[in-house]
C-alpha positions as CSV (number, residue, x, y, z in Angstrom):
1,M,-60.3,-50.8,-0.9
2,K,-60.6,-51.6,-4.5
3,S,-58.1,-49.5,-6.5
4,I,-59.6,-47.0,-8.9
5,T,-57.5,-46.0,-11.9
6,R,-57.7,-42.7,-13.6
7,R,-59.1,-44.4,-16.7
8,S,-62.0,-46.1,-14.7
9,L,-65.3,-46.2,-16.5
10,L,-68.8,-47.0,-15.2
11,K,-70.5,-49.3,-17.6
12,G,-74.2,-50.1,-18.0
13,V,-76.5,-52.1,-20.2
14,G,-76.9,-51.0,-23.8
15,G,-73.2,-50.0,-24.1
16,A,-73.5,-46.9,-22.0
17,V,-70.2,-45.7,-20.5
18,M,-69.4,-42.9,-18.1
19,A,-65.8,-41.8,-17.5
20,L,-64.9,-41.0,-13.9
21,P,-63.1,-37.8,-12.8
22,W,-60.1,-38.0,-10.5
23,M,-60.7,-39.1,-7.0
24,E,-58.4,-39.6,-4.0
25,S,-58.6,-43.4,-4.6
26,N,-56.3,-42.8,-7.6
27,A,-53.5,-41.7,-5.2
28,I,-54.3,-44.7,-2.9
29,A,-53.9,-47.0,-5.9
30,G,-50.4,-45.6,-6.4
31,S,-51.0,-43.5,-9.5
32,T,-48.2,-41.0,-10.2
33,T,-49.6,-39.8,-13.5
34,P,-49.0,-36.0,-13.8
35,V,-52.0,-33.8,-14.2
36,A,-52.7,-33.3,-17.9
37,K,-52.3,-29.9,-19.6
38,R,-55.4,-28.8,-21.5
39,M,-56.2,-26.1,-24.1
40,V,-59.6,-24.5,-24.8
41,H,-60.5,-21.8,-27.3
42,F,-63.8,-19.9,-26.7
43,Y,-64.6,-18.0,-29.9
44,V,-67.0,-15.1,-30.1
45,P,-68.3,-14.0,-33.5
46,I,-68.7,-10.5,-35.0
47,G,-65.9,-8.9,-33.0
48,V,-66.9,-6.5,-30.1
49,V,-67.9,-2.9,-29.6
50,R,-64.5,-1.5,-28.9
51,R,-65.5,1.3,-26.5
52,G,-67.0,-1.3,-24.1
53,F,-64.1,-3.8,-24.3
54,F,-60.8,-2.0,-24.7
55,P,-59.3,0.2,-22.0
56,G,-59.0,3.9,-23.0
57,E,-61.6,3.8,-25.8
58,A,-64.8,4.7,-24.0
59,S,-65.1,8.1,-25.6
60,D,-63.8,7.2,-29.1
61,V,-65.8,8.1,-32.1
62,I,-67.3,5.0,-33.8
63,P,-65.6,4.5,-37.2
64,K,-67.8,4.0,-40.2
65,G,-67.6,1.8,-43.2
66,N,-66.1,-1.6,-44.2
67,L,-62.5,-0.9,-43.5
68,G,-61.2,-4.4,-43.8
69,N,-57.5,-4.7,-43.0
70,V,-56.9,-1.2,-41.5
71,M,-54.1,-0.2,-39.3
72,R,-55.0,-0.4,-35.7
73,S,-54.1,3.2,-35.1
74,L,-57.8,3.8,-35.5
75,G,-58.0,2.8,-31.9
76,K,-56.4,4.6,-29.0
77,Q,-54.1,1.8,-27.9
78,D,-50.6,2.6,-27.0
79,P,-48.5,1.7,-30.1
80,F,-45.7,0.5,-27.9
81,Y,-45.3,-2.5,-25.7
82,S,-46.5,-2.2,-22.1
83,V,-47.6,-4.4,-19.2
84,K,-50.0,-3.1,-16.5
85,I,-51.8,-4.5,-13.6
86,L,-55.3,-5.5,-14.7
87,D,-57.1,-3.2,-12.2
88,E,-60.4,-1.5,-13.2
89,L,-62.2,-3.5,-15.8
90,T,-64.1,-2.0,-18.7
91,P,-67.9,-2.5,-18.8
92,T,-67.8,-5.5,-21.1
93,L,-65.0,-7.2,-19.0
94,Q,-66.7,-6.6,-15.6
95,P,-68.2,-10.1,-15.4
96,L,-64.6,-11.3,-15.0
97,D,-63.9,-9.1,-11.9
98,P,-63.9,-12.1,-9.5
99,F,-61.2,-13.7,-11.7
100,K,-58.9,-10.8,-12.3
101,N,-56.0,-12.7,-10.8
102,K,-56.6,-15.6,-13.1
103,I,-56.7,-13.9,-16.5
104,N,-54.6,-11.7,-18.9
105,L,-56.1,-9.1,-21.2
106,I,-53.9,-9.0,-24.4
107,T,-54.3,-6.1,-26.8
108,G,-52.5,-5.3,-30.0
109,M,-52.7,-8.7,-31.6
110,D,-53.2,-8.4,-35.4
111,R,-54.1,-10.7,-38.3
112,T,-53.6,-10.1,-42.1
113,F,-56.6,-10.2,-44.3
114,Q,-56.3,-12.0,-47.7
115,Q,-58.0,-9.9,-50.3
116,G,-60.7,-11.6,-52.4
117,T,-62.6,-13.7,-49.8
118,D,-65.4,-12.8,-47.4
119,V,-64.3,-11.0,-44.3
120,H,-66.5,-12.9,-41.9
121,A,-65.8,-16.4,-43.3
122,Q,-62.1,-15.8,-43.3
123,C,-62.0,-14.3,-39.8
124,A,-63.7,-17.5,-38.3
125,S,-62.2,-20.3,-40.4
126,C,-58.6,-18.9,-40.3
127,Y,-58.6,-17.7,-36.7
128,L,-56.6,-20.7,-35.3
129,S,-54.6,-21.1,-38.5
130,S,-53.2,-17.6,-39.1
131,A,-51.6,-18.7,-42.3
132,P,-49.9,-15.8,-44.2
133,P,-52.0,-14.6,-47.2
134,F,-51.6,-16.4,-50.5
135,T,-49.2,-19.1,-49.0
136,I,-51.7,-21.9,-49.1
137,K,-52.1,-23.3,-52.7
138,G,-55.3,-24.4,-54.2
139,T,-57.7,-22.5,-52.0
140,A,-59.2,-19.0,-51.7
141,W,-58.7,-19.1,-47.9
142,P,-55.4,-18.7,-46.0
143,L,-56.4,-21.8,-44.1
144,D,-54.0,-24.5,-42.8
145,R,-54.1,-27.1,-40.1
146,T,-55.3,-25.3,-37.0
147,L,-53.6,-24.9,-33.7
148,D,-55.9,-27.2,-31.8
149,H,-55.1,-30.2,-34.0
150,L,-51.4,-29.4,-34.0
151,V,-51.4,-29.5,-30.2
152,A,-53.6,-32.6,-30.2
153,D,-51.0,-34.3,-32.4
154,H,-48.7,-33.9,-29.3
155,V,-51.1,-34.4,-26.4
156,G,-54.1,-36.3,-27.7
157,D,-52.9,-39.9,-27.9
158,S,-53.8,-40.6,-24.3
159,T,-57.5,-39.5,-24.5
160,P,-60.5,-41.1,-26.2
161,F,-61.0,-37.9,-28.2
162,R,-58.0,-36.1,-29.6
163,T,-60.1,-33.0,-29.9
164,L,-63.7,-32.0,-29.3
165,E,-65.5,-29.2,-31.3
166,F,-68.4,-27.5,-29.6
167,S,-70.8,-25.1,-31.4
168,C,-73.6,-23.1,-29.9
169,N,-75.3,-22.5,-33.2
170,S,-78.7,-24.0,-32.6
171,H,-80.0,-23.3,-36.1
172,R,-80.2,-25.8,-39.0
173,D,-81.0,-23.5,-41.8
174,N,-77.4,-23.4,-43.1
175,K,-77.7,-19.9,-44.3
176,E,-73.9,-19.6,-44.8
177,S,-71.1,-22.0,-45.8
178,I,-69.1,-24.1,-43.4
179,Y,-66.4,-21.4,-43.3
180,F,-68.7,-19.1,-41.3
181,D,-69.5,-21.7,-38.6
182,N,-66.3,-23.6,-37.8
183,I,-62.9,-22.6,-36.4
184,S,-61.3,-26.1,-36.3
185,W,-59.8,-27.7,-39.3
186,Y,-57.7,-30.9,-39.9
187,G,-56.1,-29.1,-42.8
188,T,-56.9,-27.0,-45.9
189,G,-60.3,-28.1,-47.1
190,H,-60.7,-30.7,-44.4
191,L,-63.2,-29.6,-41.7
192,A,-63.3,-30.9,-38.2
193,P,-67.1,-30.6,-37.9
194,S,-68.4,-29.1,-34.7
195,I,-71.4,-30.5,-32.9
196,R,-74.3,-28.0,-32.4
197,D,-76.8,-30.3,-30.7
198,P,-76.3,-30.9,-26.9
199,R,-78.0,-34.3,-27.2
200,K,-75.6,-35.4,-30.0
201,M,-72.6,-34.2,-28.0
202,Y,-73.9,-36.0,-24.9
203,Q,-74.3,-39.3,-26.9
204,R,-70.8,-38.9,-28.3
205,L,-69.3,-38.5,-24.8
206,F,-71.5,-41.2,-23.2
207,S,-72.2,-43.7,-26.0
208,S,-75.3,-45.8,-25.6
209,N,-77.1,-48.3,-27.9
210,E,-80.3,-48.0,-26.0
211,V,-80.7,-44.2,-25.5
212,N,-84.2,-44.2,-26.9
213,R,-85.3,-46.8,-24.3
214,Y,-83.6,-45.4,-21.3
215,R,-83.1,-41.7,-22.4
216,D,-80.6,-40.9,-19.6
217,I,-77.1,-42.4,-19.4
218,T,-77.2,-42.2,-15.6
219,D,-80.1,-44.7,-15.6
220,L,-78.0,-47.1,-17.7
221,V,-75.0,-47.1,-15.3
222,L,-76.9,-46.5,-12.0
223,E,-76.4,-50.0,-10.6
224,D,-72.7,-50.0,-11.3
225,A,-72.4,-46.4,-9.9
226,N,-74.1,-47.3,-6.6
227,S,-71.8,-50.4,-6.2
228,L,-68.7,-48.4,-6.8
229,K,-69.7,-45.5,-4.5
230,Q,-69.9,-47.9,-1.5
231,E,-66.3,-48.8,-2.0
232,L,-65.1,-45.2,-1.8
233,G,-63.9,-43.1,1.1
234,Y,-66.0,-40.2,2.4
235,A,-64.2,-37.5,0.4
236,D,-64.5,-39.5,-2.8
237,Q,-68.2,-40.3,-2.2
238,Q,-68.8,-36.5,-2.0
239,K,-66.8,-35.9,-5.2
240,F,-68.5,-38.8,-6.9
241,T,-72.0,-37.6,-5.9
242,E,-71.1,-34.1,-7.1
243,Y,-70.0,-35.4,-10.5
244,F,-73.0,-37.7,-10.9
245,D,-75.3,-34.9,-10.0
246,S,-73.8,-32.7,-12.6
247,I,-74.5,-35.3,-15.3
248,R,-78.1,-35.5,-14.0
249,A,-78.4,-31.7,-14.2
250,I,-77.2,-31.8,-17.8
251,E,-79.8,-34.5,-18.6
252,R,-82.6,-32.5,-17.0
253,Q,-81.5,-29.3,-18.9
254,M,-81.4,-31.1,-22.2
255,D,-84.9,-32.5,-21.6
256,R,-86.2,-29.1,-20.6
257,L,-84.8,-27.4,-23.8
258,E,-86.1,-30.2,-26.0
259,K,-89.5,-30.0,-24.5
260,M,-89.5,-26.2,-24.9
261,K,-88.5,-26.7,-28.6
262,G,-91.4,-29.1,-29.1
263,E,-93.8,-26.6,-27.7
264,L,-92.4,-23.8,-29.7
265,A,-92.7,-25.9,-32.9
266,K,-96.5,-25.7,-32.4
267,V,-96.5,-21.9,-32.8
268,S,-96.2,-20.1,-36.1
269,F,-93.0,-17.9,-36.1
270,E,-91.3,-15.9,-38.8
271,E,-88.0,-17.3,-37.6
272,P,-87.0,-20.9,-37.1
273,T,-88.2,-22.5,-33.8
274,E,-84.6,-22.6,-32.6
275,A,-84.5,-18.8,-32.6
276,H,-86.7,-18.7,-29.6
277,L,-84.6,-21.1,-27.4
278,P,-83.0,-19.2,-24.5
279,R,-79.5,-18.4,-25.6
280,G,-77.7,-18.4,-22.3
281,E,-79.1,-21.7,-21.3
282,Y,-78.0,-23.3,-24.6
283,I,-74.4,-21.9,-24.2
284,R,-74.1,-23.0,-20.6
285,L,-75.4,-26.5,-21.3
286,M,-72.7,-26.9,-24.0
287,A,-70.2,-25.5,-21.6
288,D,-71.2,-28.0,-18.9
289,L,-70.7,-30.8,-21.4
290,M,-67.2,-29.5,-22.3
291,V,-66.3,-29.3,-18.6
292,V,-67.4,-32.9,-18.0
293,A,-65.3,-34.0,-21.0
294,L,-62.2,-32.2,-19.7
295,Q,-62.7,-33.2,-16.1
296,S,-63.0,-36.9,-16.9
297,G,-60.1,-37.0,-19.3
298,L,-62.2,-37.7,-22.4
299,T,-60.2,-34.9,-24.2
300,N,-57.5,-32.4,-23.4
301,V,-58.2,-30.1,-26.4
302,A,-61.5,-28.4,-27.2
303,T,-62.8,-25.5,-29.3
304,F,-66.0,-23.7,-28.2
305,M,-67.7,-21.5,-30.8
306,V,-70.3,-19.3,-29.1
307,G,-72.0,-18.4,-32.4
308,P,-71.5,-18.3,-36.2
309,E,-70.2,-15.4,-38.2
310,R,-72.7,-13.4,-40.3
311,W,-75.6,-15.7,-39.6
312,D,-78.7,-13.4,-39.9
313,T,-81.1,-16.0,-38.4
314,P,-81.7,-14.4,-35.0
315,F,-81.1,-15.7,-31.5
316,L,-83.1,-15.1,-28.3
317,F,-80.7,-13.4,-25.8
318,E,-82.9,-13.9,-22.8
319,S,-82.8,-11.2,-20.2
320,L,-81.7,-8.7,-22.9
321,F,-84.5,-8.5,-25.5
322,D,-88.1,-9.6,-25.7
323,E,-87.7,-11.1,-29.3
324,P,-84.9,-12.9,-31.1
325,R,-82.3,-10.5,-32.6
326,S,-79.6,-10.9,-35.2
327,H,-76.2,-10.1,-33.8
328,H,-74.8,-9.5,-37.3
329,Q,-77.5,-7.1,-38.3
330,M,-77.1,-5.1,-35.1
331,S,-73.3,-4.9,-35.7
332,H,-73.9,-3.0,-39.0
333,N,-76.0,-0.4,-37.2
334,Q,-73.6,0.2,-34.4
335,T,-74.2,3.9,-34.0
336,K,-78.0,3.4,-33.5
337,M,-77.8,0.1,-31.6
338,I,-74.6,0.5,-29.6
339,D,-76.4,0.0,-26.3
340,D,-77.9,-3.3,-27.4
341,L,-74.6,-4.5,-28.9
342,L,-72.8,-3.6,-25.6
343,K,-75.4,-5.8,-23.8
344,V,-74.7,-8.7,-26.2
345,D,-70.9,-8.4,-25.7
346,R,-71.4,-8.4,-21.9
347,F,-73.8,-11.4,-22.3
348,H,-71.1,-13.4,-24.0
349,M,-68.6,-12.4,-21.4
350,E,-70.9,-13.6,-18.7
351,Q,-70.9,-17.0,-20.4
352,F,-67.1,-17.0,-20.4
353,A,-67.1,-16.1,-16.7
354,Y,-69.5,-19.0,-16.0
355,L,-67.1,-21.4,-17.7
356,I,-64.1,-20.0,-15.8
357,D,-66.0,-20.4,-12.5
358,R,-67.1,-24.0,-13.4
359,M,-63.5,-25.0,-14.2
360,D,-62.0,-23.3,-11.2
361,R,-64.2,-25.4,-8.9
362,V,-63.1,-28.8,-10.3
363,E,-60.2,-30.2,-8.1
364,Q,-57.4,-32.1,-9.7
365,S,-55.2,-34.8,-8.2
366,D,-52.4,-32.4,-7.1
367,G,-54.8,-29.9,-5.4
368,T,-54.9,-27.5,-8.3
369,S,-58.1,-26.8,-10.3
370,L,-59.1,-27.8,-13.8
371,L,-58.7,-24.1,-14.7
372,D,-55.1,-24.1,-13.4
373,N,-54.3,-26.8,-15.9
374,T,-56.1,-25.3,-18.8
375,L,-55.0,-22.5,-21.2
376,M,-58.5,-21.1,-22.0
377,T,-58.6,-18.2,-24.5
378,Y,-61.5,-15.9,-25.3
379,G,-61.2,-14.3,-28.7
380,S,-62.7,-13.1,-31.9
381,G,-61.4,-12.9,-35.5
382,L,-62.5,-9.3,-35.8
383,G,-61.3,-6.3,-33.8
384,D,-64.6,-4.5,-34.5
385,G,-67.7,-6.0,-35.9
386,S,-68.9,-2.9,-37.6
387,T,-65.7,-2.0,-39.5
388,H,-64.5,-5.6,-40.0
389,Q,-61.0,-4.6,-39.0
390,Y,-58.5,-7.5,-38.5
391,N,-56.4,-5.5,-36.2
392,D,-56.2,-5.2,-32.4
393,L,-58.3,-8.3,-31.7
394,P,-60.1,-8.8,-28.3
395,I,-58.1,-11.5,-26.6
396,I,-58.3,-12.8,-23.0
397,V,-56.2,-15.8,-21.7
398,A,-57.5,-17.4,-18.5
399,G,-56.0,-20.2,-16.4
400,G,-52.6,-21.8,-17.0
401,G,-51.8,-22.0,-13.3
402,E,-48.1,-21.6,-12.3
403,Q,-47.1,-21.5,-15.9
404,V,-48.7,-18.1,-16.4
405,Q,-48.1,-14.6,-14.9
406,S,-51.7,-13.6,-14.5
407,G,-53.6,-10.4,-13.6
408,Q,-52.0,-8.3,-16.4
409,H,-53.0,-6.1,-19.3
410,I,-50.4,-6.9,-21.9
411,N,-50.4,-4.4,-24.8
412,M,-48.2,-5.7,-27.7
413,P,-46.5,-3.4,-30.2
414,E,-48.4,-2.5,-33.4
415,G,-48.3,-5.2,-35.9
416,T,-47.7,-8.1,-33.5
417,P,-49.1,-11.3,-35.2
418,L,-51.8,-13.2,-33.4
419,A,-49.7,-16.3,-34.4
420,N,-47.2,-15.2,-31.7
421,L,-49.8,-16.1,-29.1
422,W,-50.6,-19.4,-30.7
423,L,-46.9,-20.3,-30.9
424,T,-46.6,-19.4,-27.2
425,Q,-49.5,-21.6,-26.3
426,A,-48.2,-24.5,-28.4
427,R,-44.9,-24.4,-26.5
428,M,-46.7,-24.2,-23.2
429,M,-48.6,-27.3,-24.1
430,G,-45.2,-29.0,-24.7
431,L,-45.1,-28.8,-28.5
432,P,-41.5,-28.0,-29.6
433,M,-42.5,-25.8,-32.4
434,P,-39.9,-23.3,-33.8
435,R,-42.6,-21.2,-35.6
436,F,-46.3,-21.1,-36.2
437,A,-47.8,-19.6,-39.3
438,D,-46.7,-15.9,-39.6
439,S,-45.3,-15.7,-36.0
440,T,-42.3,-13.5,-35.3
441,G,-41.7,-14.7,-31.7
442,T,-43.5,-15.6,-28.5
443,I,-45.3,-13.5,-25.9
444,D,-42.9,-14.0,-23.0
445,Q,-44.9,-11.6,-20.9
446,L,-47.4,-14.4,-20.3
447,L,-44.9,-16.7,-18.8
448,A,-44.3,-16.9,-15.0
449,E,-40.7,-17.8,-15.6
450,R,-38.8,-15.8,-18.2
């Protein structure tokens, strides 16, 4: 049998290329390359409704006003460190029930707000930087090189893309500055721009000089693909077909959304056409593209921004509302719209659960899953979207395999910096970093061996 290396590519006319996932033929060819470690950050804007997300807060009174950097004692979290089995999940977390043994809920993580800049812009742009206030010169933002790029400096040399930045903001009206719509930065003032358009991300992953002629990458590489498939064993043929079909499904979904967008453009709306695109389908399409990139070794580090901060252009949360709604505007009417906001929070969690499930189904060369080899973090830069508090952030860490002690609710002591989690993850990714931003230590409770 022809040996297939891990870096094998299918090539077609017009310059189209398709990276292959791992197959058993790799082992037959004598490959001893260890499974790569990966890191993904899944960012949710506007915080969450605390009573739906955090254990023990279901009956709390909703605080009022723009509190900014308040002490997290507003919540009912235990101010002392504790670790409990992650048993009964709160309403917002319930979509994660099938994966309770693969996740950790971490509460008590705080950030410090730098006075003088917008609360929403700072909470997004500085989320993965966590620089102490007023320590970065020449900028109004406490924004330094973000965690994803620091990790990519260590693990990104072996991949075509050191990092990939995904955004699910389908709008082009640019109502806010770049600080509201990006969490990944090469450094202060140097944005790592995210890609919002699934077609553009698709073309970046599977480059083609003749996309307008052939439209689908799979058409361009089909002959090469069929030739290779005949040389594979039965198990690899099944894996190859599954992978190829997933690319085809992505192509069909892109075509469907683009056709829908074209039809919507013929109708007169108060909002942009993109506001009426089905939100969940858009997010899941971008998620599928990210899984393919991780599965085929195109990158080991990715950020995934579900939506922008304080972007009042609405989105259509299909299955929830009949018309597009603004998440930000709802968050400032939490008392009146709490039921709708809880639906949005659960909607976002369902997309995170979808991503966990997709990654858990992808087999790696050592029999583990893609999820087992990925540190995937759900989080937001606000602890509460109504009060703008930077304390007690909603954080979930999924995956990590044997490195991680999963199935826990880890409540950290009051004042624990979010940077402690970033430092922990950097070290788990093999980066020998003594400190990260304003960190004071690591979260050893996450580690399987301690």
